[in-house]
C-alpha positions as CSV (number, residue, x, y, z in Angstrom):
1,M,28.1,18.7,-10.3
2,M,25.3,17.2,-8.2
3,P,23.3,19.9,-6.3
4,R,23.7,20.0,-2.6
5,H,21.0,18.0,-0.8
6,V,20.3,16.4,2.6
7,S,18.4,13.3,1.9
8,A,17.8,9.9,3.5
9,P,16.9,6.5,2.0
10,G,13.3,5.5,1.8
11,T,11.8,2.0,2.2
12,A,12.6,-0.7,-0.2
13,S,10.3,-1.6,-3.0
14,A,8.1,-4.6,-2.9
15,D,9.2,-7.9,-4.5
16,F,6.6,-9.1,-7.0
17,S,8.5,-12.1,-8.1
18,D,6.8,-14.5,-5.7
19,V,3.1,-14.4,-6.4
20,P,0.9,-16.5,-4.0
21,G,-1.7,-18.9,-5.3
22,A,-5.5,-18.5,-5.3
23,V,-6.9,-17.1,-2.1
24,R,-10.3,-16.4,-0.6
25,C,-11.7,-12.9,-1.4
26,T,-12.2,-10.7,1.7
27,S,-11.8,-7.0,2.6
28,R,-10.5,-7.6,6.1
29,I,-7.2,-5.9,6.9
30,G,-4.4,-8.4,7.0
31,Q,-6.2,-10.9,4.9
32,A,-5.8,-11.7,1.2
33,A,-8.1,-9.6,-0.9
34,M,-8.1,-11.0,-4.4
35,T,-7.6,-14.2,-6.4
36,S,-4.8,-15.3,-8.6
37,E,-7.4,-15.6,-11.4
38,T,-7.7,-11.8,-11.3
39,W,-4.0,-11.4,-11.4
40,R,-3.7,-13.6,-14.5
41,D,-6.0,-11.3,-16.5
42,G,-4.0,-9.7,-19.3
43,P,-3.7,-6.0,-19.8
44,L,-6.6,-4.1,-21.2
45,W,-4.3,-1.5,-22.7
46,T,-0.6,-1.4,-23.5
47,P,1.0,1.8,-24.8
48,T,2.7,1.5,-28.1
49,P,6.5,1.8,-28.2
50,E,6.1,5.1,-29.9
51,R,3.9,6.5,-27.2
52,V,6.3,5.2,-24.5
53,A,9.2,6.9,-26.3
54,A,7.4,10.2,-26.6
55,A,6.1,10.3,-23.0
56,Q,7.4,13.0,-20.8
57,L,7.9,10.4,-18.1
58,T,10.4,8.6,-20.4
59,A,12.2,11.9,-21.0
60,F,12.4,12.6,-17.3
61,R,13.6,9.1,-16.5
62,R,16.4,9.4,-19.0
63,R,17.3,12.8,-17.5
64,M,17.6,11.2,-14.1
65,Q,19.8,8.4,-15.5
66,E,22.2,10.9,-17.1
67,A,22.3,13.2,-14.1
68,Y,23.2,10.6,-11.6
69,G,24.8,7.9,-13.7
70,T,22.5,5.2,-12.6
71,S,20.3,2.6,-14.4
72,L,16.6,3.4,-14.2
73,P,15.1,1.0,-16.8
74,D,11.4,1.6,-15.9
75,T,9.0,3.5,-13.7
76,P,9.4,1.2,-10.6
77,A,13.1,1.8,-10.6
78,L,12.5,5.6,-11.0
79,H,10.0,5.5,-8.1
80,E,12.5,3.7,-5.9
81,F,15.1,6.3,-6.7
82,S,12.6,9.1,-6.0
83,I,11.9,7.9,-2.4
84,R,15.5,7.0,-1.6
85,H,17.0,10.3,-3.0
86,I,14.3,12.7,-2.2
87,G,16.2,16.0,-2.7
88,E,17.7,14.9,-6.0
89,F,14.3,13.8,-7.4
90,W,12.4,17.0,-6.6
91,S,15.3,19.2,-7.7
92,Q,15.4,17.6,-11.1
93,L,11.6,17.9,-11.3
94,W,11.9,21.7,-10.7
95,D,14.3,22.0,-13.5
96,F,12.5,19.6,-15.9
97,C,9.3,21.6,-15.5
98,S,11.0,25.0,-15.7
99,V,9.5,26.3,-12.5
100,V,9.8,30.1,-12.5
101,G,11.7,31.3,-9.4
102,E,14.9,31.0,-7.4
103,K,15.4,27.4,-6.4
104,G,18.3,27.8,-4.0
105,D,21.1,25.3,-3.4
106,V,19.2,23.0,-0.9
107,A,16.3,20.9,-2.1
108,F,15.5,18.8,1.0
109,V,16.3,18.9,4.7
110,D,15.2,15.8,6.5
111,A,14.0,15.8,10.2
112,P,13.2,13.1,12.7
113,D,9.5,14.2,12.5
114,M,8.2,14.0,8.9
115,R,6.2,17.2,9.4
116,D,9.3,19.1,10.1
117,A,11.2,18.2,6.9
118,R,11.8,21.1,4.6
119,F,11.7,21.3,0.8
120,F,13.6,24.1,-0.9
121,P,14.1,26.2,2.2
122,E,16.0,28.9,0.2
123,A,13.6,29.1,-2.7
124,R,11.8,32.4,-3.7
125,L,8.8,32.1,-6.0
126,N,5.3,33.0,-6.8
127,V,3.3,30.2,-8.3
128,V,1.5,32.6,-10.6
129,D,4.7,33.2,-12.5
130,T,4.6,29.5,-13.6
131,L,0.9,29.1,-13.8
132,L,0.5,32.1,-16.1
133,R,3.9,32.0,-17.8
134,R,2.0,32.3,-21.2
135,D,0.6,35.6,-22.3
136,D,-0.7,35.0,-25.9
137,D,-4.0,34.8,-27.6
138,T,-4.4,31.0,-27.6
139,P,-7.1,29.6,-25.3
140,A,-6.3,29.3,-21.6
141,L,-9.9,28.6,-20.5
142,L,-12.9,27.2,-22.4
143,F,-15.9,27.7,-20.3
144,V,-19.2,25.9,-20.8
145,R,-22.3,26.2,-18.7
146,E,-25.1,23.7,-18.9
147,D,-27.6,26.2,-20.1
148,G,-25.5,26.8,-23.2
149,V,-23.4,29.8,-22.2
150,R,-19.8,29.5,-23.6
151,E,-16.7,31.7,-23.2
152,T,-13.2,31.5,-24.4
153,W,-10.5,33.1,-22.4
154,S,-7.1,33.6,-23.9
155,W,-3.9,33.4,-21.9
156,H,-3.5,37.2,-22.3
157,Q,-7.1,37.9,-21.2
158,L,-6.7,35.6,-18.2
159,R,-3.4,37.1,-17.1
160,S,-4.5,40.7,-17.6
161,T,-7.8,40.0,-15.6
162,V,-5.9,38.3,-12.8
163,S,-3.5,41.3,-12.7
164,R,-6.5,43.7,-12.4
165,A,-8.1,41.5,-9.8
166,A,-4.9,41.4,-7.8
167,G,-4.7,45.2,-7.9
168,A,-8.3,45.4,-6.8
169,L,-7.7,43.1,-3.9
170,A,-4.8,45.4,-2.8
171,A,-6.9,48.5,-3.3
172,V,-9.5,47.2,-0.8
173,G,-6.8,46.4,1.7
174,I,-6.1,42.7,1.1
175,T,-2.5,41.9,1.9
176,A,-0.2,38.8,2.1
177,G,-1.6,36.2,4.5
178,D,-5.2,37.5,4.4
179,V,-7.9,34.9,3.5
180,V,-9.9,35.4,0.3
181,A,-13.1,33.3,0.2
182,A,-14.9,32.3,-2.9
183,W,-18.4,30.8,-2.7
184,L,-18.5,30.3,-6.5
185,P,-19.3,27.7,-9.1
186,N,-16.8,26.3,-11.5
187,C,-16.6,29.4,-13.6
188,P,-13.7,31.6,-15.0
189,Q,-14.1,34.2,-12.2
190,A,-13.2,31.5,-9.7
191,Y,-9.9,30.9,-11.3
192,V,-9.3,34.6,-11.6
193,V,-9.9,35.1,-7.8
194,A,-7.7,32.1,-6.9
195,L,-4.8,33.3,-9.1
196,A,-5.2,37.0,-7.9
197,A,-5.0,35.9,-4.3
198,A,-1.8,34.0,-5.0
199,W,-0.5,37.0,-7.0
200,I,-0.4,39.1,-3.8
201,G,0.4,36.3,-1.4
202,A,-3.1,36.0,0.1
203,I,-4.7,32.6,0.9
204,F,-7.6,31.3,-1.2
205,T,-10.4,29.1,0.1
206,S,-13.6,28.1,-1.7
207,A,-17.0,26.4,-1.5
208,S,-19.6,25.5,-4.0
209,P,-22.8,27.5,-4.2
210,E,-24.9,24.3,-3.7
211,F,-23.7,24.3,-0.1
212,G,-26.2,25.6,2.4
213,A,-25.5,28.6,4.6
214,P,-24.7,26.5,7.7
215,A,-22.2,24.4,5.8
216,V,-20.5,27.5,4.4
217,L,-20.3,29.1,7.8
218,D,-18.8,25.9,9.2
219,R,-16.0,26.4,6.8
220,F,-15.4,30.1,6.1
221,G,-16.4,31.0,9.7
222,Q,-13.2,29.3,11.0
223,V,-10.7,31.1,8.7
224,A,-11.8,34.7,9.1
225,P,-11.9,35.8,5.4
226,K,-11.7,39.6,4.7
227,I,-13.4,39.4,1.4
228,L,-16.1,37.2,0.0
229,F,-16.8,36.5,-3.7
230,A,-20.2,35.0,-4.6
231,V,-22.7,34.6,-7.4
232,D,-26.4,35.6,-7.5
233,G,-27.4,32.1,-8.4
234,Y,-26.4,29.0,-10.4
235,W,-27.8,26.4,-12.8
236,Y,-28.0,22.7,-12.2
237,G,-30.1,20.0,-13.9
238,G,-32.0,22.5,-16.0
239,R,-33.0,24.6,-13.0
240,C,-31.8,28.0,-11.8
241,F,-31.2,28.4,-8.1
242,D,-31.2,31.9,-6.6
243,T,-28.7,32.4,-3.8
244,A,-29.7,35.8,-2.5
245,E,-31.2,34.5,0.8
246,K,-28.2,32.2,1.5
247,L,-25.7,35.0,0.8
248,A,-27.5,37.3,3.1
249,A,-27.4,34.7,5.9
250,V,-23.7,34.0,5.4
251,T,-22.6,37.7,5.2
252,A,-24.6,38.5,8.3
253,E,-22.5,35.9,10.3
254,L,-19.1,36.5,8.8
255,A,-18.0,39.5,10.8
256,T,-14.5,39.6,9.4
257,V,-15.7,40.1,5.8
258,R,-15.3,43.8,4.9
259,N,-16.2,43.5,1.2
260,V,-18.6,41.3,-0.8
261,V,-18.2,41.0,-4.5
262,V,-21.1,39.5,-6.4
263,I,-20.9,38.1,-9.9
264,H,-24.1,38.4,-11.9
265,Y,-24.1,34.9,-13.0
266,V,-27.8,34.2,-13.7
267,H,-29.4,37.6,-13.3
268,E,-28.7,41.1,-14.7
269,R,-30.3,43.0,-11.8
270,P,-28.2,44.6,-9.0
271,H,-27.7,42.3,-6.1
272,G,-28.4,44.0,-2.8
273,A,-27.7,47.6,-1.7
274,A,-25.4,47.1,1.3
275,A,-22.5,49.5,1.4
276,N,-19.9,46.7,1.4
277,V,-21.4,44.8,-1.6
278,C,-20.2,45.6,-5.1
279,D,-20.5,44.1,-8.6
280,W,-17.7,42.0,-10.2
281,R,-17.1,44.5,-13.0
282,D,-17.0,47.5,-10.6
283,F,-14.5,45.5,-8.4
284,L,-12.2,45.0,-11.4
285,T,-12.2,48.7,-12.2
286,R,-10.5,49.3,-8.8
287,G,-7.5,47.5,-10.0
288,E,-7.1,49.1,-13.4
289,H,-4.5,51.6,-12.3
290,V,-2.8,49.5,-9.6
291,S,0.4,47.9,-10.8
292,I,1.7,45.1,-8.7
293,A,4.2,42.5,-9.6
294,P,3.6,38.9,-8.3
295,V,4.8,38.9,-4.7
296,R,7.5,36.2,-4.3
297,G,7.8,34.3,-1.0
298,G,9.2,31.1,0.3
299,F,8.3,27.6,-0.8
300,D,6.1,27.1,2.2
301,V,3.9,30.2,1.8
302,P,0.3,29.1,2.3
303,Q,-1.8,29.2,-0.8
304,Y,-5.0,27.3,-0.1
305,V,-7.2,26.3,2.8
306,L,-9.1,23.1,1.9
307,Y,-11.7,21.4,4.2
308,S,-11.9,18.0,5.6
309,S,-15.2,16.2,5.8
310,G,-16.0,17.1,9.4
311,T,-16.5,13.6,10.7
312,T,-15.9,14.6,14.4
313,G,-17.1,18.2,14.3
314,R,-16.7,21.2,12.1
315,P,-14.5,20.5,9.0
316,K,-10.8,20.7,9.6
317,C,-9.2,23.6,7.7
318,I,-6.2,22.1,5.9
319,V,-3.5,24.7,5.0
320,H,-1.5,23.9,1.8
321,R,1.8,25.3,0.8
322,A,2.1,27.0,-2.6
323,G,5.4,25.5,-3.7
324,G,4.5,22.0,-2.6
325,L,1.3,21.9,-4.6
326,L,2.9,23.5,-7.7
327,L,5.5,20.8,-7.9
328,T,3.1,18.0,-7.0
329,H,0.6,19.0,-9.7
330,L,3.4,19.4,-12.2
331,K,4.6,15.9,-11.4
332,E,1.2,14.3,-11.6
333,H,0.1,16.2,-14.8
334,R,3.2,16.1,-16.8
335,L,4.7,12.7,-15.8
336,H,1.7,10.6,-14.8
337,C,-0.9,12.1,-17.1
338,D,1.5,13.2,-19.9
339,I,-0.2,16.6,-20.2
340,R,1.5,18.9,-22.7
341,P,1.3,22.5,-23.8
342,G,-1.9,23.0,-25.8
343,D,-3.6,19.9,-24.4
344,R,-7.3,20.4,-23.4
345,V,-7.8,19.2,-19.9
346,F,-11.3,18.6,-18.4
347,Y,-12.3,17.5,-15.0
348,F,-15.9,17.4,-13.8
349,T,-15.6,19.1,-10.4
350,T,-16.9,21.9,-8.3
351,T,-15.0,24.5,-6.2
352,G,-15.8,22.5,-3.1
353,W,-13.6,19.5,-4.2
354,M,-9.8,19.3,-4.3
355,M,-10.0,18.3,-8.0
356,W,-10.8,21.9,-8.7
357,N,-7.5,23.0,-7.3
358,W,-5.8,20.1,-9.1
359,L,-7.4,21.2,-12.4
360,L,-6.2,24.8,-11.9
361,G,-2.7,23.4,-11.5
362,A,-2.7,22.2,-15.1
363,L,-2.2,25.8,-16.2
364,A,1.5,25.3,-15.1
365,S,1.8,22.7,-17.9
366,E,0.4,25.3,-20.4
367,A,-2.7,23.3,-21.0
368,T,-6.1,24.7,-21.8
369,L,-8.6,24.1,-19.1
370,V,-12.1,23.0,-20.1
371,V,-14.3,24.5,-17.4
372,Y,-17.8,23.1,-17.1
373,D,-20.5,24.2,-14.7
374,G,-23.7,22.2,-14.3
375,S,-25.1,18.7,-14.0
376,P,-23.0,15.9,-15.7
377,M,-26.3,14.4,-16.8
378,Y,-28.0,17.5,-18.3
379,P,-29.6,17.6,-20.8
380,E,-28.8,13.9,-21.2
381,P,-26.3,11.4,-19.7
382,L,-23.7,11.6,-22.4
383,A,-23.5,15.4,-22.4
384,L,-20.0,15.4,-21.1
385,F,-18.8,13.1,-23.8
386,D,-20.5,15.4,-26.4
387,L,-18.4,18.1,-24.9
388,A,-15.2,16.0,-25.2
389,A,-15.9,15.4,-28.9
390,D,-16.9,19.0,-29.6
391,L,-13.9,20.6,-27.8
392,D,-11.3,18.0,-28.7
393,I,-10.6,17.2,-25.0
394,T,-7.3,15.3,-24.5
395,L,-7.7,14.4,-20.8
396,F,-11.2,13.6,-19.6
397,G,-11.5,13.5,-15.8
398,T,-14.5,12.3,-13.9
399,S,-15.7,10.1,-11.1
400,A,-15.9,6.3,-11.0
401,R,-19.6,6.7,-10.1
402,Y,-20.3,8.6,-13.3
403,L,-18.6,6.0,-15.5
404,D,-20.4,3.2,-13.8
405,S,-23.8,4.8,-14.1
406,L,-23.3,5.1,-17.8
407,R,-22.1,1.5,-17.9
408,R,-25.2,0.2,-16.1
409,S,-27.4,2.3,-18.4
410,G,-26.0,0.5,-21.4
411,L,-24.7,3.7,-23.0
412,Q,-21.9,3.8,-25.5
413,P,-20.1,7.2,-25.5
414,G,-17.8,6.3,-28.3
415,S,-20.6,5.6,-30.7
416,G,-21.2,8.4,-33.2
417,R,-18.7,10.7,-31.5
418,D,-15.3,11.7,-32.6
419,L,-13.0,11.1,-29.7
420,S,-9.9,10.9,-31.7
421,A,-8.2,13.7,-29.6
422,L,-8.8,11.9,-26.3
423,R,-5.7,10.3,-24.9
424,T,-6.4,9.9,-21.2
425,I,-9.4,9.3,-19.0
426,T,-8.9,9.7,-15.3
427,S,-11.3,8.4,-12.6
428,T,-11.3,9.2,-9.0
429,G,-13.6,9.6,-6.0
430,S,-14.2,5.9,-5.4
431,P,-12.7,2.7,-6.7
432,L,-13.4,2.1,-10.4
433,L,-15.0,-1.4,-10.8
434,P,-13.3,-4.0,-13.0
435,D,-16.5,-4.1,-15.1
436,A,-16.2,-0.3,-15.7
437,F,-12.6,-0.8,-16.9
438,D,-14.0,-3.3,-19.4
439,W,-16.8,-0.9,-20.4
440,V,-14.5,2.0,-21.1
441,Y,-12.3,0.0,-23.5
442,A,-15.4,-1.6,-25.2
443,T,-17.6,1.4,-25.6
444,V,-15.5,4.6,-25.2
445,K,-12.2,4.1,-26.9
446,R,-9.8,1.2,-27.3
447,D,-6.6,3.3,-27.5
448,V,-6.9,5.4,-24.4
449,H,-4.9,5.6,-21.2
450,L,-7.5,4.8,-18.4
451,A,-6.0,6.0,-15.1
452,S,-7.8,5.4,-11.8
453,I,-6.2,7.8,-9.4
454,S,-6.5,8.2,-5.6
455,G,-5.3,10.6,-3.0
456,G,-7.2,13.2,-1.0
457,T,-8.0,16.7,0.1
458,D,-5.5,16.2,2.8
459,I,-2.6,16.3,0.3
460,C,-4.4,17.9,-2.6
461,G,-2.8,15.3,-4.8
462,C,-2.4,11.6,-5.3
463,F,-0.7,8.7,-3.5
464,V,-1.4,6.2,-6.3
465,L,-2.3,7.0,-10.0
466,G,-1.6,6.3,-13.6
467,D,1.5,5.6,-15.7
468,P,1.4,6.4,-19.4
469,T,4.3,4.1,-20.1
470,R,2.9,0.9,-18.6
471,P,-0.1,-1.5,-19.2
472,V,-3.5,-1.0,-17.6
473,F,-5.0,-4.0,-15.8
474,R,-8.7,-4.2,-15.0
475,G,-9.6,-3.0,-11.6
476,E,-6.1,-1.7,-10.8
477,I,-4.5,1.6,-10.1
478,Q,-1.3,1.4,-12.0
479,G,1.2,2.4,-9.3
480,P,2.5,4.8,-6.7
481,A,3.1,8.4,-7.4
482,L,6.7,9.3,-7.9
483,G,8.2,10.8,-4.8
484,M,5.6,9.2,-2.5
485,A,6.8,6.3,-0.3
486,V,3.5,4.5,-0.4
487,D,3.3,1.2,1.6
488,V,0.6,-1.2,2.8
489,V,0.7,-2.2,6.5
490,D,-1.2,-4.2,9.0
491,D,-2.7,-2.9,12.3
492,T,0.7,-3.0,13.9
493,G,2.4,-1.0,11.1
494,R,4.3,-3.9,9.5
495,P,4.3,-4.1,5.7
496,V,2.1,-6.9,4.4
497,P,2.8,-9.1,1.3
498,V,1.4,-8.7,-2.2
499,G,-2.3,-9.6,-2.3
500,V,-3.0,-8.7,1.3
501,T,-5.2,-5.8,2.3
502,G,-3.9,-3.3,4.8
503,E,-3.7,0.4,5.6
504,L,-2.4,2.9,3.0
505,V,0.5,4.8,4.6
506,C,3.3,7.1,3.4
507,T,6.6,6.6,5.2
508,R,8.7,9.6,3.9
509,P,8.2,13.3,3.6
510,F,6.6,14.8,0.4
511,P,6.1,18.5,-0.7
512,S,2.3,18.5,-0.5
513,L,2.3,17.4,3.1
514,P,0.0,20.1,4.5
515,L,1.4,22.8,6.6
516,G,-1.2,21.9,9.2
517,F,-4.7,22.8,10.3
518,W,-5.8,26.4,10.6
519,G,-5.8,27.5,14.3
520,D,-4.1,24.2,15.4
521,E,-1.0,25.9,16.8
522,D,0.2,22.9,18.8
523,R,-0.5,20.5,15.8
524,R,-2.6,18.3,18.2
525,R,-5.5,17.8,15.7
526,Y,-3.0,17.4,12.8
527,T,-1.3,14.7,14.7
528,E,-4.5,12.9,15.6
529,A,-5.7,13.0,12.1
530,Y,-2.7,11.4,10.4
531,F,0.0,10.3,12.8
532,A,-1.7,9.0,15.9
533,V,-2.0,5.4,14.7
534,F,1.5,5.0,13.3
535,P,3.9,7.7,14.7
536,D,5.8,9.6,12.1
537,I,4.1,7.6,9.3
538,W,1.2,9.2,7.4
539,R,-1.9,7.0,7.7
540,H,-4.4,8.0,5.1
541,G,-7.4,6.0,6.1
542,D,-7.8,3.7,3.0
543,W,-7.9,0.0,2.7
544,I,-5.5,-0.9,-0.1
545,T,-3.9,-4.0,-1.6
546,R,-0.7,-4.3,-3.7
547,T,-0.9,-6.4,-6.9
548,P,1.8,-8.5,-8.6
549,H,1.7,-5.9,-11.5
550,G,3.0,-3.3,-9.1
551,G,-0.4,-1.7,-9.0
552,F,-2.9,-1.2,-6.2
553,V,-6.6,-1.9,-5.5
554,I,-8.4,0.3,-3.0
555,S,-11.3,-1.3,-1.3
556,G,-12.8,1.6,0.7
557,R,-12.2,3.9,3.7
558,S,-10.8,2.5,7.0
559,D,-12.1,5.4,9.0
560,A,-15.6,6.9,9.4
561,T,-15.5,9.5,6.7
562,L,-18.4,9.2,4.3
563,N,-17.5,9.1,0.6
564,P,-20.5,8.9,-1.7
565,G,-19.5,9.5,-5.3
566,G,-16.0,10.4,-4.2
567,V,-17.1,13.5,-2.2
568,R,-15.9,13.2,1.3
569,I,-18.7,14.1,3.8
570,G,-18.5,14.4,7.6
571,T,-21.2,12.8,9.7
572,A,-21.2,15.7,12.2
573,E,-22.8,17.9,9.5
574,I,-25.6,15.5,9.1
575,Y,-26.1,15.0,12.9
576,R,-26.5,18.8,13.4
577,Q,-29.5,18.7,11.1
578,V,-31.0,15.6,12.6
579,A,-30.7,17.1,16.0
580,R,-33.5,19.7,15.1
581,F,-36.1,16.9,15.0
582,P,-37.7,16.1,18.5
583,Q,-38.9,12.8,17.1
584,I,-35.3,11.5,16.7
585,M,-33.4,10.8,19.9
586,D,-30.1,9.5,18.4
587,A,-28.5,8.8,15.0
588,V,-25.5,7.3,13.3
589,A,-24.6,7.7,9.7
590,I,-22.4,5.3,7.7
591,G,-21.3,4.7,4.2
592,Q,-22.6,1.4,2.7
593,Q,-20.7,-0.1,-0.2
594,V,-23.2,-1.0,-3.0
595,D,-22.2,-2.0,-6.5
596,G,-18.8,-0.4,-6.3
597,D,-20.0,2.9,-4.9
598,E,-21.0,4.2,-1.5
599,R,-24.3,5.4,-0.3
600,I,-25.1,7.2,3.0
601,V,-27.3,5.3,5.4
602,L,-28.7,7.1,8.5
603,F,-29.9,5.0,11.4
604,V,-32.1,6.7,13.9
605,T,-33.6,5.9,17.3
606,L,-37.0,7.4,17.8
607,A,-38.6,9.1,20.8
608,D,-41.4,7.3,22.6
609,G,-44.5,7.3,20.5
610,A,-42.7,8.6,17.4
611,Q,-42.8,6.7,14.1
612,L,-40.5,6.9,11.1
613,T,-43.1,8.0,8.6
614,P,-42.4,8.8,5.0
615,E,-43.2,12.4,5.9
616,L,-40.5,12.5,8.6
617,V,-38.0,10.9,6.3
618,D,-38.8,13.6,3.7
619,E,-38.4,16.4,6.3
620,V,-35.0,15.1,7.4
621,Q,-33.7,14.7,3.9
622,T,-34.9,18.2,3.0
623,A,-33.3,19.8,6.0
624,I,-30.0,18.1,5.1
625,R,-30.3,19.0,1.5
626,V,-31.0,22.7,2.2
627,N,-28.6,23.3,5.1
628,C,-25.7,21.1,3.9
629,S,-25.8,20.0,0.3
630,P,-27.6,17.4,-2.0
631,R,-24.6,15.1,-1.6
632,H,-25.1,15.0,2.2
633,V,-28.6,13.5,1.8
634,P,-28.9,9.9,3.1
635,A,-30.1,7.3,0.5
636,R,-31.8,5.4,3.3
637,I,-33.0,6.4,6.7
638,L,-33.7,3.4,9.0
639,A,-35.0,3.0,12.5
640,V,-33.1,1.0,15.1
641,P,-33.7,0.5,18.9
642,D,-30.2,1.7,20.0
643,V,-26.9,3.1,18.7
644,P,-23.6,1.8,19.9
645,R,-21.4,4.2,21.9
646,T,-18.1,4.0,23.6
647,H,-17.8,4.2,27.4
648,S,-17.0,7.9,27.0
649,G,-20.3,8.4,25.1
650,K,-18.9,8.7,21.6
651,I,-20.9,7.2,18.7
652,A,-19.1,4.2,17.3
653,E,-19.5,4.8,13.6
654,I,-16.8,2.5,12.5
655,A,-18.3,-0.4,14.5
656,V,-21.7,0.2,12.8
657,R,-20.1,0.3,9.4
658,D,-18.2,-2.9,10.0
659,A,-21.3,-4.7,11.3
660,V,-23.3,-3.6,8.2
661,H,-20.6,-5.0,5.9
662,G,-20.3,-8.2,7.8
663,R,-16.7,-7.5,8.9
664,P,-15.3,-8.3,12.4
665,V,-15.9,-5.3,14.6
666,R,-12.6,-4.0,16.0
667,G,-12.4,-2.6,19.5
668,V,-15.7,-4.2,20.8
669,E,-14.3,-3.9,24.3
670,A,-14.5,-0.1,24.0
671,L,-18.3,-0.2,23.5
672,A,-20.7,0.4,26.4
673,N,-23.5,-1.5,24.6
674,P,-22.0,-3.9,22.0
675,E,-25.1,-6.1,21.9
676,C,-26.9,-3.4,19.8
677,L,-24.6,-4.2,16.8
678,A,-26.9,-7.1,16.1
679,Y,-29.6,-4.6,14.9
680,F,-27.3,-3.4,12.1
681,R,-25.9,-6.7,10.8
682,E,-28.9,-7.8,8.9
683,H,-31.3,-4.8,8.9
684,P,-34.0,-5.5,6.3
685,G,-33.9,-2.0,5.1
686,L,-30.3,-2.4,3.8
687,A,-31.2,-4.8,1.0
């Protein structure tokens, strides 16, 4: 018998049968964005019939056919079913992935407002029961630090340590709904803390130790954590960075933090003598005799707070639901990436990027996580591929910028390395260039599933990504994520034809839709961020084009968020540092597309008599590096006579970015001084 659901149809799938002819290349919304010559390129990779037959996506598609007596011959048909019959799709996914918990009888309750739709309203679960369902001596984590430190954590060791940490959290007074903050590198203890927080129903939030104290306070200061986990230092690029001063500055300002736990990551000496500071090992002893079963709650129990880039002020604190992320990551990992028990999954990430949370989610697929901390280029540019060969990595995740830098350096990762275990390479952060697709198949491995994926911190998942059962075409993301009603629309919200660039939107509810923003009780900021342009339709802020293959090409951000190397950065954080310099009167930061990636360019207006000397440029870059992070540092700082502003005095960042890229500037009428855009269109410093 079909389970009880309340579900509504989604939008119809695009018709790819009528492909237009050759068109001029442009990135303007509502205009064609590629040529038919590009479309006629054959696939770079096609899965063998054996691989297609063995894929978990194939097994799931057949399951759906049998359950509902409908023909689903391929992934596009399955995707169409998944957005038309939302409850049925997610209910079957729960069962297919053997989620531990009580599902209830209702899988989906629709609502006029997408944000009010409910998934599994009767469910009772704790995600740890699924993430840590194994308890044996096979590896759960393989940890590698750039200085040579290595550790192997078994499933039993991980689960028992998480249990002790959960008991210790309870022993110091942390309860369900409290915020647990981790200012940690990508190390095993970070996973332990995140899982321990989920174990007791607390909310986990994290930042990377490379962030300066002001950037950390901008994040953690908003969510009132009761406990803070930190390290005494970290390694990057062959250098050891001590964090004692930064930690002291942060703890002095976080009044809600009652306990600070320090992991001796690079030093053996005690770290501070404050009464509320203790060592990691001492902290774990507090949980040795505290026995707590994982606390089960509803599907919508908050699990994580992730942070937006902070374009218009302090970063927005995005609250994510536990059940929604668990199912989303299971779908993406098992169906789209074909991750299986025993696979070794690697993603180069820090705890300040959503890909860290995405990687943690692979534990639910019973995969071994390869956890790396350090520079991807240390001690040499192919160090990560050495790791892939040494540890038999099956999924290698990285950024488009990293792959393209290796390509332009003429390096050949597949030469002299045994990459026979490698089945999948995923790339995200920025669009992967067509030439980089060619390079992967020519120099890394011929028989590998190269999946460019794209989503965001906002949903802690993907809108568009790979498909292990379909061909890979150069420069294209293979298709939409199952269960995600992705569409491409013009400025009025109308769908555009194949080959035409528009806004990426999602028109139907999905489980990883965030619960909202921390402290945004009336949902005003949440609405402004995603639903103000097209009411009741999620607008993500990407320019995207649908291809005749059913895939997508993303051409950049349609909003003012900076995105160098795939790391979203808010301009407000940069402006706060620039404001310290009396020589600078005004500033505007934008992301400039260069060779398929994005670099930050900071334009400044100077005070009377001031000059933009090399010394001033260095001082500004240093301040941003120290107080924000190295990723915030502008690649170019250029002087201009004036900065465009709206009539209300707001800096017009998007107008500057469009002018720099030679695009028509939208909303010129809203500018008080539109004539100054001429300074940016052909600035000699941009060459």
